[in-house]
Each structure stands twice: as C-alpha cells, then as structure tokens.
Phi, psi and omega in degrees: 000138180277151174247159177271147183230126181221132171246124181250153174269131178228166176301340179262010180108184181298140180234116183254140181233133170249123184225155176216132177052039177079008179239142179282127173268321180200152179200154177176171184275081179203156173256004184252102182305328179299338177285350179256327190296332179291343179272347181280131178303139183307325180289342181255354185297123181291158177279347180186177184226138179243112178297136179230162180266347184201146177240028177060235183298333180291306180292329176297323180294324177294315178299319178296320178304309183285345176268359177114009178240080184290344181288338184297326185296324183284353176273348182285133177298141180231142179238102176229157181222135176194196178285174185300315182296310183296318179299316178294319179299319177298318178299320181292328176302326183287353177263352180286122186290139175301137180085359181226067183299155177247158176279165177301324178294315178296323179295320177298317178297315179301327182277359173103001179211097184301335181273354186265048183296317179294322178294323177294317177298322178295323177299320176297315183296328183261008177290118181275339189254062180306147184078311180286328169243096197283072179294344177294346182274012178247128183232171178286160180301327181280003179091352177286164189289329187078214181255168175196126184306327185264010175101148183290334178297316179290318179301314179297319178299314180298314181294319178298316180299314181292323179297315180297320178294319179296320178294321179295323180292322181289333184288000000 
C-alpha cells in the first residue's frame, strides 16, 4: 500500500510527513524522506510513496501549530507500533501540555513506571511522529534540553514558541 508524502515549509525548516489513511506514520524536520522511513515499524512500512500537495487535517495541524495553536497537532491520528510500554509512553506524550515540558523522570512516572527513565527516553528516541507525538516536550531534570533527533536548535525553537504561547494565555 502506498503512503502520501508531503514536505511543508515551516519557520524551523522543511517538515516532511509520511501518512496513510489519514494517520501519520512518520514526520520530522527534513526534506529527505529517507531520514523518516527508518523510524517506521517494518509492519507499517508502505510499499511506495505518492507525493501530495496537501494532507488535509494533518497539514492543517502543522500550519495551526506555527500559527499559535500547538494543541491541534496532538489531535491528528498517528500510527506507530512497538511494545506495550513504549506505545503507552507515546500516548502519554500527547497529554503533556504545550509550554509545560516534563522531565524524563516525570515522563517515566506519567508512563506508569517511575523507575523506567531510560525506557521513557528510548520512547522519545524512537518516536517516528515528531510534533504529533511531542517528544520535544521532555527535558532533563536540570532543565537542559537533552536530546532531539532533529537537533537541539529546533527543540529549543519549539519549546520557546510553546512557552511564549502559554505565557500569553496566562496574561
């Protein structure tokens, strides 16, 4: 089965999305689709890709994110596959409020096992659907950024954007 492929221009650079049947399989800040396909579980890997100019609600959610509505992205269906802990951890990432990042320790607790900090970090590292499953909202206990597949400059930009929006809402 073929998947749709779209690269959008964002303030953080090109953002490519691979989607099938209205669900995101993989996404990230790259113009090179091959940098995304390795993150897709083998059972979900499409047989081919069809470039498209629009992905409806998926591409609209990216536009809304950059226009000041970061909540729209977590409403987009995502199709990822892994073991029970990682799958649940990905679901829990979608509950982390924009502008209110959690530490890896807090993320492990949120995911149901306070001692599984490394497993929680691994869930972030293997998240194929960046932005839609907001792994950028997890930081180190000391407040530093930690890692991010798409680079710390983009992670910092995303967190700053969300922080400013959260402050504007509180004002």
